C-alpha positions as MATLAB code, in Angstrom:
seq = 'MPYKKFEEYNIQVTDDVKDRYKKIIEDLGEDTHRDGLQKTPERAAKAMQFLTQGYSQDPVDILKSAMFKESYNEMVIVKDIELYSLCEHHILPFFGKAHIAYIPNGQIVGLSKLPRIVDVFARRLQVQERLTEQILDCINNTLKPQGVAVVIEAAHMCMMMRGVQKQNSITTTSGFRGQFEKIETRNEFLKLIGK';
ca = [
      22.509    1.770  -21.806;
      21.508    0.404  -18.370;
      18.261    1.474  -16.728;
      18.747    4.651  -14.720;
      16.425    5.163  -11.790;
      15.571    8.751  -10.888;
      14.272    9.706   -7.474;
      13.577   13.264   -6.410;
      13.638   14.405   -2.792;
      12.801   17.659   -1.069;
      16.197   18.987    0.053;
      14.836   20.807    3.112;
      12.868   17.762    4.307;
      15.861   15.499    3.644;
      18.164   17.739    5.694;
      15.692   18.066    8.581;
      14.929   14.340    8.773;
      18.613   13.460    8.319;
      19.512   15.574   11.373;
      16.802   13.841   13.418;
      17.997   10.378   12.359;
      21.576   11.311   13.260;
      20.432   12.333   16.743;
      18.372    9.131   17.181;
      21.316    6.944   16.145;
      23.609    8.797   18.571;
      21.009    8.572   21.368;
      20.938    4.796   20.857;
      24.678    4.697   21.571;
      26.153    4.505   18.065;
      28.944    6.554   16.522;
      27.555    8.318   13.430;
      31.119    9.122   12.322;
      32.158    5.522   11.750;
      32.392    4.328    8.135;
      29.193    2.288    7.976;
      27.007    5.000    9.508;
      28.309    8.223    7.983;
      25.682    8.334    5.229;
      22.974    6.381    7.071;
      21.022    9.431    8.335;
      20.686   10.800    4.794;
      19.821    7.398    3.325;
      17.195    6.865    6.052;
      15.717   10.332    5.409;
      15.384    9.561    1.700;
      13.966    6.114    2.419;
      11.263    7.585    4.664;
      10.292   10.086    1.982;
      10.008    7.243   -0.535;
       8.047    5.025    1.860;
       5.549    7.814    2.628;
       5.199    9.324   -0.850;
       1.520    8.324   -0.891;
       0.661   11.465    1.062;
       1.507   13.571   -2.006;
      -0.388   11.400   -4.521;
      -4.093   11.478   -5.369;
      -5.590    8.007   -5.940;
      -8.816    9.462   -7.371;
      -6.854   11.287  -10.079;
      -4.998    8.055  -10.847;
      -8.253    6.132  -11.359;
      -9.904    8.943  -13.336;
      -6.920    9.102  -15.701;
      -7.838    5.699  -17.147;
     -11.598    5.236  -16.938;
     -13.304    4.031  -20.111;
     -16.932    3.486  -21.135;
     -17.485   -0.223  -21.661;
     -20.501   -2.532  -21.576;
     -18.644   -5.406  -19.849;
     -20.483   -6.189  -16.611;
     -18.830   -9.319  -15.199;
     -16.281   -9.584  -12.395;
     -12.805   -8.123  -12.998;
     -10.095   -9.373  -10.620;
      -6.502   -8.273  -10.124;
      -4.950  -10.555   -7.541;
      -1.590  -10.993   -5.815;
      -0.767   -7.270   -5.917;
       2.402   -6.871   -3.854;
       2.194   -4.238   -1.152;
       4.669   -2.738    1.291;
       3.646   -0.352    4.023;
       4.690    0.973    7.423;
       2.720    0.224   10.571;
       1.830    3.544   12.173;
       2.259    2.133   15.681;
       5.953    1.182   15.463;
       7.005    2.462   12.006;
       7.970   -1.083   11.097;
       7.108   -2.657    7.734;
       4.178   -4.833    6.915;
       3.992   -6.494    3.542;
       1.913   -8.932    1.578;
      -0.666   -9.120   -1.189;
      -3.880   -7.358   -2.099;
      -6.640   -8.927   -4.172;
      -9.137   -6.539   -5.788;
     -12.308   -7.228   -7.739;
     -15.009   -5.011   -9.149;
     -18.088   -5.465  -11.316;
     -18.278   -2.627  -13.880;
     -21.352   -0.469  -14.201;
     -20.756    1.120  -17.615;
     -17.108    1.986  -16.992;
     -13.903    0.024  -16.596;
     -10.518    1.218  -15.372;
      -7.058    0.499  -16.771;
      -5.826   -2.589  -14.932;
      -2.514   -1.006  -13.861;
      -4.415    1.675  -11.940;
      -5.599   -0.784   -9.290;
      -2.053   -1.691   -8.149;
      -1.169    2.007   -8.328;
      -3.862    2.976   -5.851;
      -2.764    0.147   -3.564;
       0.705    1.756   -3.593;
      -0.672    5.255   -2.942;
      -2.465    4.162    0.217;
       0.261    1.712    1.288;
       2.948    4.416    1.032;
       1.616    6.135    4.142;
       1.787    5.309    7.833;
      -0.981    2.734    8.035;
      -2.919    0.036    9.752;
      -4.049   -2.844    7.550;
      -7.705   -2.346    8.402;
      -7.710    1.287    7.226;
      -5.641    0.429    4.142;
      -8.276   -2.139    3.105;
     -11.102    0.336    3.586;
      -9.344    3.216    1.797;
      -8.699    1.101   -1.308;
     -12.277   -0.202   -1.246;
     -13.886    3.217   -0.822;
     -11.674    4.894   -3.421;
     -12.656    2.378   -6.109;
     -16.316    2.352   -5.053;
     -16.702    6.141   -4.901;
     -14.693    6.917   -8.051;
     -15.596    4.130  -10.474;
     -19.132    3.634   -9.086;
     -19.230   -0.070  -10.026;
     -21.937   -2.583   -9.188;
     -19.654   -3.880   -6.471;
     -16.089   -3.915   -5.133;
     -14.141   -6.455   -3.074;
     -10.725   -6.105   -1.441;
      -8.786   -8.747    0.509;
      -5.339   -8.043    1.966;
      -3.028  -10.673    3.450;
       0.057   -9.308    5.181;
       2.889  -10.138    7.564;
       3.674   -7.483   10.165;
       7.249   -6.977   11.330;
       5.952   -5.411   14.561;
       4.563   -8.873   15.423;
       7.523  -10.801   14.003;
      10.608   -8.894   15.220;
       9.327   -7.558   18.539;
       6.360   -7.933   20.853;
       4.852  -11.400   20.503;
       7.552  -12.479   17.969;
       5.279  -14.723   15.897;
       7.145  -15.173   12.615;
       4.518  -17.234   10.808;
       1.411  -15.177   11.467;
      -0.504  -13.592    8.598;
      -3.229  -10.991    9.024;
      -6.148  -11.029    6.581;
      -8.581   -8.147    6.168;
     -11.463   -7.846    3.736;
     -14.099   -5.412    2.601;
     -17.088   -5.719    0.300;
     -19.485   -3.238   -1.290;
     -22.506   -3.587   -3.546;
     -22.922   -6.948   -5.303;
     -20.092   -8.452   -3.219;
     -22.271   -8.151   -0.131;
     -24.282  -11.026   -1.624;
     -22.858  -14.320   -0.408;
     -22.808  -16.004   -3.852;
     -20.843  -13.155   -5.471;
     -18.480  -12.955   -2.521;
     -17.898  -16.720   -2.612;
     -17.153  -16.620   -6.353;
     -14.529  -13.932   -5.743;
     -12.963  -15.806   -2.820;
     -12.843  -19.024   -4.862;
     -11.177  -17.230   -7.800;
      -8.446  -15.809   -5.551;
      -7.936  -19.207   -3.931;
      -9.489  -18.487   -0.517;
];
């Protein structure tokens, strides 16, 4: 049997947002009754709910659901975590990779939880700087490791499709706490992620 994907949407929110999208499309001069656009307002309403589902998810609960006592106290890195978000200034996508490292302090976290918290914060209207800091602070405050590092590299459609129209620009943000504030630890992390 083929994989069946299940997505659940709030009917009231879907209807309200669908009506707004229909009005926007009409205000832009399009005919929402033509074949290609008849279902677009509903699809767009569902897409926006999917792309902003992070507002209804708790990243702290996600991390706490898979924390384990462990004596390992060396650097743990999960790199090249794909991320997709929406710029809060133009509601256009930005996308790229996050690299996360932490040094345990008596507890480790299930590795899949780090990409999950990236998704929780990315699935909100965002700026890359805040996204970096939210991921960093969530791990630092919840896991209480010896140190945390986060680097995000992303391309922003608001810079590529409109405005300055620079298709090859990449924005890099970083944040460091604890042991990663020491230059030697930070450099080890950056070397291991290829920076």
